[in-house]
BALOBA-1460 file (C-alpha; in Angstrom, 3 decimals):
// residues 79
<rec num="1" residu="m" x="-20.396" y="1.709" z="-1.009"/>
<rec num="2" residu="l" x="-22.011" y="3.729" z="-3.786"/>
<rec num="3" residu="i" x="-19.282" y="6.342" z="-3.461"/>
<rec num="4" residu="r" x="-16.860" y="3.780" z="-4.919"/>
<rec num="5" residu="f" x="-18.919" y="2.657" z="-7.909"/>
<rec num="6" residu="d" x="-21.572" y="5.207" z="-8.797"/>
<rec num="7" residu="r" x="-20.106" y="8.322" z="-10.463"/>
<rec num="8" residu="h" x="-23.407" y="10.206" z="-10.277"/>
<rec num="9" residu="y" x="-23.788" y="9.517" z="-6.541"/>
<rec num="10" residu="a" x="-20.119" y="10.315" z="-5.854"/>
<rec num="11" residu="s" x="-20.369" y="13.608" z="-7.738"/>
<rec num="12" residu="r" x="-22.883" y="14.799" z="-5.144"/>
<rec num="13" residu="t" x="-20.574" y="14.072" z="-2.173"/>
<rec num="14" residu="g" x="-17.836" y="16.218" z="-0.671"/>
<rec num="15" residu="f" x="-15.268" y="14.225" z="-2.669"/>
<rec num="16" residu="g" x="-16.925" y="14.932" z="-6.011"/>
<rec num="17" residu="r" x="-15.845" y="11.659" z="-7.622"/>
<rec num="18" residu="p" x="-15.599" y="7.932" z="-6.784"/>
<rec num="19" residu="l" x="-13.143" y="6.818" z="-4.124"/>
<rec num="20" residu="v" x="-10.827" y="3.817" z="-4.429"/>
<rec num="21" residu="g" x="-11.535" y="1.358" z="-1.602"/>
<rec num="22" residu="s" x="-9.029" y="1.315" z="1.258"/>
<rec num="23" residu="t" x="-8.750" y="-2.486" z="1.049"/>
<rec num="24" residu="f" x="-7.440" y="-2.158" z="-2.506"/>
<rec num="25" residu="t" x="-5.095" y="0.662" z="-1.476"/>
<rec num="26" residu="v" x="-3.548" y="-1.424" z="1.341"/>
<rec num="27" residu="a" x="-3.290" y="-4.501" z="-0.906"/>
<rec num="28" residu="l" x="-1.499" y="-2.448" z="-3.557"/>
<rec num="29" residu="a" x="0.958" y="-1.085" z="-0.994"/>
<rec num="30" residu="a" x="1.637" y="-4.638" z="0.215"/>
<rec num="31" residu="a" x="2.272" y="-5.786" z="-3.350"/>
<rec num="32" residu="q" x="4.841" y="-3.002" z="-3.778"/>
<rec num="33" residu="s" x="6.893" y="-4.397" z="-0.883"/>
<rec num="34" residu="v" x="9.766" y="-6.806" z="-1.618"/>
<rec num="35" residu="i" x="9.527" y="-8.390" z="1.812"/>
<rec num="36" residu="p" x="6.190" y="-9.857" z="2.943"/>
<rec num="37" residu="n" x="4.673" y="-7.695" z="5.651"/>
<rec num="38" residu="r" x="3.855" y="-9.663" z="8.775"/>
<rec num="39" residu="g" x="2.426" y="-6.757" z="10.691"/>
<rec num="40" residu="w" x="0.606" y="-3.579" z="9.871"/>
<rec num="41" residu="n" x="1.549" y="-1.371" z="12.799"/>
<rec num="42" residu="g" x="1.526" y="2.226" z="11.733"/>
<rec num="43" residu="v" x="-0.386" y="1.835" z="8.468"/>
<rec num="44" residu="r" x="-1.750" y="5.233" z="7.546"/>
<rec num="45" residu="l" x="-4.059" y="6.269" z="4.763"/>
<rec num="46" residu="p" x="-3.648" y="10.055" z="5.072"/>
<rec num="47" residu="a" x="-5.837" y="11.085" z="2.150"/>
<rec num="48" residu="p" x="-8.582" y="9.706" z="-0.064"/>
<rec num="49" residu="v" x="-7.448" y="7.841" z="-3.188"/>
<rec num="50" residu="f" x="-9.092" y="8.421" z="-6.561"/>
<rec num="51" residu="e" x="-8.849" y="6.620" z="-9.893"/>
<rec num="52" residu="g" x="-5.589" y="7.580" z="-11.607"/>
<rec num="53" residu="d" x="-3.761" y="8.611" z="-8.423"/>
<rec num="54" residu="a" x="-0.157" y="7.456" z="-7.958"/>
<rec num="55" residu="i" x="0.340" y="5.259" z="-4.899"/>
<rec num="56" residu="y" x="3.648" y="5.365" z="-3.039"/>
<rec num="57" residu="s" x="4.523" y="3.063" z="-0.164"/>
<rec num="58" residu="q" x="7.494" y="2.555" z="2.103"/>
<rec num="59" residu="s" x="8.565" y="-0.462" z="4.159"/>
<rec num="60" residu="e" x="11.292" y="-0.833" z="6.731"/>
<rec num="61" residu="v" x="12.802" y="-4.241" z="7.523"/>
<rec num="62" residu="l" x="13.272" y="-4.391" z="11.287"/>
<rec num="63" residu="h" x="14.204" y="-8.053" z="11.517"/>
<rec num="64" residu="f" x="14.862" y="-10.783" z="8.983"/>
<rec num="65" residu="p" x="14.811" y="-14.214" z="10.707"/>
<rec num="66" residu="g" x="17.920" y="-16.312" z="10.152"/>
<rec num="67" residu="v" x="20.058" y="-13.469" z="8.812"/>
<rec num="68" residu="s" x="22.619" y="-11.513" z="10.764"/>
<rec num="69" residu="g" x="25.517" y="-9.338" z="9.776"/>
<rec num="70" residu="p" x="26.088" y="-7.587" z="6.463"/>
<rec num="71" residu="e" x="24.092" y="-8.451" z="3.375"/>
<rec num="72" residu="p" x="25.568" y="-11.423" z="1.440"/>
<rec num="73" residu="e" x="27.259" y="-10.619" z="-1.854"/>
<rec num="74" residu="g" x="27.245" y="-12.447" z="-5.172"/>
<rec num="75" residu="p" x="24.533" y="-14.285" z="-7.109"/>
<rec num="76" residu="g" x="21.473" y="-14.920" z="-5.010"/>
<rec num="77" residu="g" x="22.819" y="-12.782" z="-2.175"/>
<rec num="78" residu="g" x="20.482" y="-10.372" z="-0.463"/>
<rec num="79" residu="v" x="16.869" y="-9.842" z="-1.302"/>
């Protein structure tokens, strides 16, 4: 845990600086999604995250219950 909060400790690790916790990283990615995620299959954290890093996420809607066919048009249509 010190690697996330203690700059002096983190400076002596292989990362050289404090890491951002993976729980925060996943929560941030979830907040970037328009549709609530109901499953986390395939979540990957391919690299450590540091303070100031840009976080990019991508979601794919595989099924939207109660909706079929093309996206509705007009006010309130779609997501």
